[in-house]
Every structure is written in C-alpha cells, then in structure tokens.
N, C-alpha and C positions, 0 to 999 in steps of 0.2 A: 889666437889663430890658431895657436896649438890646444889647449882647452878643448877646445868645442870642437876638434877632429878626433881629441880622444875620448871624448865622450862618446860620435858618432862610433869611432872602434870599437868601444865597451857594447853600444847598443849592436849594432850587430853580431857580435859573438854569444848575444845572449840569446836575442833572438834566434840563435843556430845552434845555440848547445840543446845536449838531447836533457828531457827532463830529471831532475836529483828524485832519490829514491823516497821513498816516506812507508812511515807505517803508524797510524794512529788507531788506537785500542778503546773503547768504552765495554761497562753492562748496557742492554736494553734497562732494565731494572735490577734493584738490587739484593742480591743474594738472600735464597730465606731458605725453608726446611722444603715448603713444598716442594715437587716431581715438574721439571720444568726442561723440557729435551726435544732433540729430533726439528730444529728449526729448520727453515724455509724464506729464502729472501728474492723481490723482482726489485726491478726500478721500471715505474709509472712510466707514461709517454712523456708527463712536464717536472719529470726527474725526485722525482719523490721517491722513497725505498719504503718497501712495506715489508715487512715477516710476518709469518706465524710461525707458532710451534704446538705441540702439544701441554695442554698443566694438570694439573690434579694429582691428588694422596697417591697414586702409583702410577701403575701403565694397562694391560690389560687387564688384573683381575680388580681395578676399582671403579667402580662402577661413575663418577663423578669429577672424567675427564674427562675436557673439552680441549678445546683448539683457539686458543690465542692467537693475537696481533697487536701489531704498533708502525706507527709508522713515522720516517724523518723527512721532513718537509725540505725540497730544492732548498739547500744556502741555509737551514737550520743547524741549531750544537746540536738538539736537542732531540731525546726520540719523547713521540706522543706516552699517554698514559694507554694501559693495555685495555683493548677491550674484545671483547667474544667477538671468534669469529664463527664457527657452530658447536652446535652442545644438544646432542641426539639422549635426551634427557634421562636415565636409566642409564646407561651405554659409555661404557669409553671412549672416545677417540681420541684417534693416534694417529702415528707416519707423517704427517698432512706435506702436501707440497704445490708451491705457489709456481705460478706461469701465466705467462703475457700474448695471444698467440698471435698471428700478422694482423688479423683486422683490428688488434689491439684491444681483446676483450681480456678479461684475469679472469682466469680461471683459481680453486683450489679441490684441488681432488684429494684424501684421506680415505683412510676402512673407518667404520664402526665395527666395534665388536660386538658380537652378540649375543657370545654365550663365557665372556673371562679366556678365550683361551686362541691365539691369534688363528688357530686354523681356522676358525669361526668367523672372522672378518668378511665385512660385505664393503665393499668400494664406493665410493660415491665421488661427486664431485658439482659442483655451481658453476654459476657463471655470470658477471657482474660487468655490465656497460656502464656504471656510476657505481666510481670506487675513489674521485679523489677528492673527495669529502672528507669529514672529519668520521671517526670509529669506524664500524665493519661496512665495511661495501654493500650496495643494494643489487642480490638477488634474484637477475632476472628468469635463469635458470637453475634448476636444484634437482640431479636425475641420481639413479643408481647406476654407476658402470656395472653392466652386464659384464662378466669374464666368462665367456661361455666356451673352452674348449671341447675339440667335434671328438670325432673319430681319429683324426691325426695326430691331434693329442697324444691316446693314448700309446697309437701304431708305434712314438716316438718314446715314449716311457719304456713300452715291452721292449722294441729292441736297445734300449740302452741299458736296459734290465740283463737280458740275455746274454750280452757282451760282458758285465760283470759276472753274473755269476760263470762265464765262462772261465774268467780270469782267474776267480776263485779257488776253482776245483783246484789251480796248479802253485795257491800261493800256502809259503812253505812254511809258515805259525797256523796249526791246522785248530788253535783254541778258539783262533779269530772268526772262525766261519760260521759256528752256530750262529751267531750274533751275528753276523755280516747278512746269509742268509737271510735270517729273519725281518731284517731293513728290507732286503732285497723285495721280500715277498709285499711286504709290507706297501712297497711304495707300488708295485703293482697294483694290489689289488688297493691303494687309494684312484689311481687314473684309472682303473675300468669302472667303482662307481659315479656318478654322474654328478651327484652333491658335490661331495669331495672335494670333487677338480674343478667346482664353479666360484667355491670358498675358499676364503684362507689367503687370497692375493692381497698386495698391497703395495702401496707407493712408497717413495723414500727419494732418489734424484729428480733432480728436472724433468720436464718429459721435452722431447727437443722436436725439431721440425725438419725433416728431410726432404733437398731439393727443392725446399717452397713449397711444398703441394701435402708433403703426408703428416699429420703427429701420429709421436709412438712417447707411449707412455709408461717407464720399463716399470715391471709388479715382481713381486716374486712372493714366494712361501715359505714357513718356515716351516711346512707340513710336509712340502716334498724335496723343503732344501732346498732348490733351486728356484731359476727365475723363470720370464715372460713374458712379451710384450705386446700393450694391449697400441692395436693400430686405428684411427679413423682416416678418411681420405675426404671426408666431409667438413670437418673443425664438430665428431662431437655429433652429429643427426645417426651416424652407425656406426658401429664397433666390432673390431674382428681381433683373434689372437694369431702369433704367430705358433710358430710350432718351439717348442719347452727348448731350453739350455740346460738341459739335463748336466747333470755334476755333481759330485761328491761335496755340495753345501755352498754354492757358489750364490751367495746372496745380493738384493741389494744393487739392481747394474746401474749403470749410468753410462752415457753413450756418448762418442764423436763423430762425424760424418768425415770419410781422407778424401781428397782431393779425386784420389778416382772413384768416390760413388760410395765405397766399401762402407760398412760400420762398423767400431770395433766398440768392447765394450768390457769395462775394466765389471767386477763384482767382489763383494766381500765374501772373502774365506770362513763357512761357518762349519767348515771341520774341523779335521784332528792337525795336532798339531805337527812339522812345521808349517804355520799358515804365508802365506802367497795372496797379491789379489786374482783370482782368478782371468782371463779372460777367453773371449771366442769371438769372430767373426763374420760378418754376415756382408755377401753379395748379391741380393735382393732387396734392396732399401729391405730389411728388418723381417722378412717374411720367414726364412727360415736361417739358420746358425751354423757355427763349423763347430766339432771338438771346443769341449770347454778342457782349458787346459793348465797347465799355472804359470805365472805370469815372473818374472823378476823380481817384483817388488814384496815385501815385507810388508805384510798387514797381520792386525793382532783382536782380526773380527771384529771388527768395527767396519764402519760405509764411507767409501771416498764418493769424492765425485769428482767429473776431470771434462774439462769445456773446451773450445777452441776459441782462440782469441783475434778478435779482430786481423790482425798481420797476420796470422795464420798461423803460426804456433799454441803448441794446447800446452795445458794446466792443468796438472792433477793435485790435488787436497787431499791428504791423509794419513794417520797412524803409522807412521813408517818404521814400524816395530812391530816385532813375533807379540810383544809381551809389553802388558799394560797401553793405556790411551793418553798416558801425560807425554808425550813428543806428538804435534802437529805438523805437520812439514808441506808446503810448497815448494813445488816439483814444475818446471818448463821444460819446455822437447820442442826444436826446429826442423826435428824430421819425424815428423808426425808419431812418435811413442817411439820411438827404435833406440832411442838414445834422452836422459834426460839431467842437460848439461849443468842445470841449475837449480840450487836448493835451499829454502831460508826456513827456519822454523817461526810459524807465531807462537807455539810455545812451548817448551824442550825442560820439563821434569826431567834431565838427568838420573836420577834413581829409582826410575821406574818403580816406584813401590805400591802405585795404587788410588792412594791415598787424591791424587793431582788427575783429575780427565777431563781433556779436553778434546770430545770427539764429534760425531754425527756431525760435520760438517756440508754450509751448502755454499756454491760460489756464482757469483755474476759479474762479466763484464757488465760496464756501466757505457751508455754512448759514448762518454768525454774520454774514457781510457781506461778507465782507472779502475780496482775490482775490487768488491765489497763481498766480504765472506764474514755468515754467521755461525755459533757454532753453542752447544751444548757444555758449559762451563761446570763442572761437580768437582768439588771439595769435599772429602768421604774422612773428616781429619776427630779426630776421638771427642777433640777439645769443645767442637761445636754439637749447639743445640740438636733433639734429635726430633727428628721427621714421623710423619703422623703412621710410617711405618718400622718405627724402632732402629733407623739409621740413623748417625750421626752424619747428616749430612747437611751443607750449603749449595744452592744450584742455584745456575740463574742462565741467561743467553746474553754469552756476550756477538760486539759486532766489531768487527775490525776494516779498516780503511786502508789503503794498496794501494803499490802500481808494480809495474812487470819492471823497473829501472830497480828498487827493491830487492827484490826477488833475483837477480842479477849482479845485487852486490855493487851498485853504481850511487 
C-alpha cells in the first residue's frame, strides 16, 4: 500500500512542478568562408521551424548574394538541406525577415540592393499559402513594397533638423559644428528629394500585428540613419508609412505592444559612442512616434529583437555591451520593460576581442511556450581559411532552443 501511495504522491508533485530550464544549440550548417548573415525564424502552423538568411561572397557590394532557407520538421532532430528562397540575378538580396499572418500565410520580406549601396535598397515581399512541403515555398504573390513617404515625412524631418541646428549653435565644441551642420543639411536635402526618400528602406526584425487587425513592418534607412514603419490594414493590399522616427542613428527597430495599446520600439544605435539602444513610443497604433531617446541598455551597434511572451512578459535578445558582438544576452521583464529582472547569456566571449561575433538575433515563442532563436555565428580567426573578400572567417547560422525557466535560472 505504501509504495503505491508514494508513487501517486510523486506523480502529483511531478505534474504540478514548473518546467525545468533547458538550452540546446546547434549549427544549421557547418561553418564556411562564405558570408551568411541576418537570419529570421518562424514557426509554421504544423510546428515546423523555417529559417532564412542571406548568403554570398559579401553583402551589398557582391552581386551573388541571395536569400537561403532551411526547415526543421516538427519532432525532427535535423535541419533540412539549404535551399534558395529568393535570388534576384545580378543583384544582392539581403536583410530578410519572415512572418506568418493571422490568416496563416507565409511572408518573406527583404530588400534588393539596386546599385551596391544600402541607400539603393528596394523593398520586396512574397506571400505563400503552400509552404509546408520540401524546399522553398510556392509563392502566390510577389510584389514590391512601395515605401512612399509624403509631405508629412518632409515636415517631420525638417522640424527635427531645425531643432538640431538650433542646438548646434550653443554647442561647446566649435570644431564639431561644421561637420554636424553639413550632416543636417544633407538630411534635409535627402528628405526633400522624392526618389531618395522612397529608396533605401530595409527590414530586419519581424513584422508585428497590432490589436489583431493592423500589420506593421519595421523599416530603417542607412541613408537617413533612422527608422520608419510600413503599415497595412488590409494584409498587404495597400500600404502607407508612419511618421519617421528621427534621431541620431536609430535603425533596425523592433516593436512590442503594451497593455494600454501603446507601442514601444527599441532601435540599434548607429551613432557615436557611448552606444545605447534607442527608444520611442507610439500612442496611435504606429502612425506617429514620440521623441527618440537613449534607453539604459548598452548596444554595440548591432540589431536586437524584443517580443511579448504568452504570459505577458517581454523578452529582449541583444549584444548587451558597447563594444564588440561577442556577448549575446537574453533578458526578461515582467513590468513591460521598466526593469529586466532576469538575464542569461546564449554566448559570452568575455574578452570581447572582436574575433567572435554572435549577432543579428531573431527570436520567436512557439505554440508550446518554448523559445527559438537564430543568429549569425562568425569567427574571425587568423588561423581560419580566407573567404572570397580576403577575410579570415568561418560563418554559419546558429539555432538555439530554450525556455523562460532557463533564463530565470530555474
């Protein structure tokens, strides 16, 4: 009788116990000298994982760059062979992002670089309803995402430039004024040129659905060095743009929606040191944004991603240092980003030598509550083979599966 009772009690304790923390990582393919960078991950309705990244002999200056992908079947221990997802012959295809909308449609969004400069990026997207088979999805829609900022864009940029020019007059360092004035004049000129303000926009973080009926695609421009949102209320039939998020080097935005409906954005710091993730808030579902300010979170000039978990907590994955990309941290907040109480490192090169880079993360929470992240894994070691650009490097995309309990240290 006693053994049976003991077994019953153990079963009750086991069922009621919180899940143990775990963290498992692997390479999607072996390291190689060719450039593999900027991945994105989604979970298909059947539980499969699909990942994409850009691959080639370089980035914007290499015309052989294409978007590759791989999938991991639900329950499988292995990733599939790589396959081509998009390849505009003779042009670099870069910074891709994936998304599955509430209708269950699979999206690929990415920029094609027209003239080997980031400022010549042309945004594109494809949509598939048949993507659960082998290899690349079958595309039913393939379009240009026309980014068309209008007069309100010009007005917002000019107002920001006017403010910065006024601040410049009282700047204590006289030697900085000419260069800063030249930069601001160039931003004003770019905003007033219709072609310039319509090109150069690129994706990085996942699109988001706001209040269940609006899709926002976070965009950024290296030319302007700030961010913008592409908005659709009819799932891609028509698009418009938000007011610009003007700042001093705030790019690659990632967005979460607060309980009160406000949107909170964090952005990579593309400006001078000391570097911090930039932040801004929208209170009208992404149409306009408040002042861009520095957050308290260090940033080494690398992209970050932030998501809301099923339980309402927020998760931030980023290089949490002002120097180098050798530390990749996961942080969790239970008060909507006011504090981040828990932190664990997926990668931690404590020397921050720059020879190990774990960066450009993409993260999702699966239906079962566990977390899936992918990121660029680059080892820039002098004893490694030389890649086509002459850099001693070994590059791959790393995949990590873990849970919230692991981040909490449970």
